[in-house]
C-alpha positions, 0 to 999 in steps of 0.5 A: 286295802289298808286296815290300820295306819297309812304312812304318808311320809317321814324324815329321819335326822339320824340317817338324813333321809326323807321317805314318801310312801309310793302310794302317794306319788300321784299327789301333785309335785308341789304338794310332794315338795311341800311335804318334803320341805316341811318334814326335813326342816322339822327334823333338822330343827328338833332332831329325831324322826317325824312321820305323818300317818293316817289312822283308820279313820283318815285323820292325819297324825304327826308322830315324833320319836327319838333314839333312846339317850339322844340328848340332842333331841328337843322334846319340848321343841318337838311338841311346839313345832308340831303345833306350829305345823298344824296351825300353819299347814292346816289347809294342806293337812285337811286336804290330805285327810280328805284325799285319803278318806276319798281315794284310800278309804272310800269314804264320802263326807259332807261339807261339815266333814261328817261321813254319810 
């Protein structure tokens, strides 16, 4: 079904929009709500665009970009905020990775996270 990257969700400070991939509408509403809050607060704080994407192995990556010449975008703050989110939302992000590995990529892992 997926061959490259899978976009989970994203937030755009320029257009004041949030996006959730339709394929993830089956996630519990509380998870969807938490993702929306996390993404929107991120872009409100540092600007630019934030996307949460899974690579071909199911690893969740947080990508930030900004328009060229955007002097309001905080590049350093963006990196710090990504690190903070990874620390504070570790359980949620790991659960989402497992969800994608099992339901989207058809992988089964043992308790150490190794694929069988």
